[in-house]
N, C-alpha and C positions, 0 to 999 in steps of 0.2 A: 081596788083593794089596797088598804093602807099597809104600811110596813109592820104595824102592830098585828094586823090580821095575818099577814104572811108568817110572822114570827110564831104566833099562836098555832097556826096550822102546822108549821114545821115541828114544833115541840110535840103536838099531839101525834103526828105521824111517827116521830122518833120514839115516843112512848109506846105506841102500838107495836112498832117493830121490836123494840127492846123487850116488851112483854111476851111477844111471840117467840123470840129467841130464848128468853129465860125459861119459858114453859117447856121448850123442847130439849133443854139441857138436863141430862141425868148423869151426874158425876160418878156416883157409886157404881151403877151398872156398867157404865163405859169402862171404868177402871178395872172392875172385876172381870169383864169379858176380855179385855185386852191382856190381862195377866194370865188368863187361862189359855190364850193362844200360844202355839209353839213358834217362837221367833225363828227357830232354826229348822223349820220344816222344809224350807227351800232357800235357794240363793236369793230369790226375789223378796221374801219376807225379811231376810236378814241383810238386805242391800247395804245399809250404812256401814256394816262391819266387814262384809265379805267381798263386795264388789267395788265399793267406793273407797275403801281403805287401801292405801298403797301396800302391796304385798311384801316388799322388803321391810317396811316399817312393822308390819304385822309379825313377820317371822322373827325379827330382831326383838320385838317386845315379848313374844312368846318364849323365846330362848332365855331372855333375861329373868323370867319368873319360873323357869324350869319346866316349861311345857314342851314335850317332844314334838318336833315338826317334820322330821324326815319321813317321806313317803305318806304323809297324811293330807287329806283334803283341807282346804282353807276353812270350810264350814266347821269341821271338827275341831280345828285349832281355836277358832273364835268361840265355839261352844265351851271349850275347856277354859279359855280366858275369862269368859263371863261367869262360869260356875266358880272359878277361883275367887273372883271379885265378890260374888254373892256370899261365899263362905267367909271371906275376910270381913265383909260388912256385918254379917250375922255374929261373928266372933267379937266384934267391937261395939255391938249395940249396948246402950246403957240399960241397966236392969232396974 
């Protein structure tokens, strides 16, 4: 088998794989279903903010924006921080 034949076979294979992957991607449905999920339903689903984020930094950040932290669960504090940011983003959307 010549180098040219190997190259053509590789390109055909890559095209087949690319086509299969492209056909399986559905951007709108994935985005919509992800947005409908409750990020704060558990510590596992909100891992990036509740478990992996250093607690002292989280508490300091929440206090800096006026979110009460004393006697509250980390999950509730993060939920309030995200809701505050969403509200700020919505208030600053171009019309």
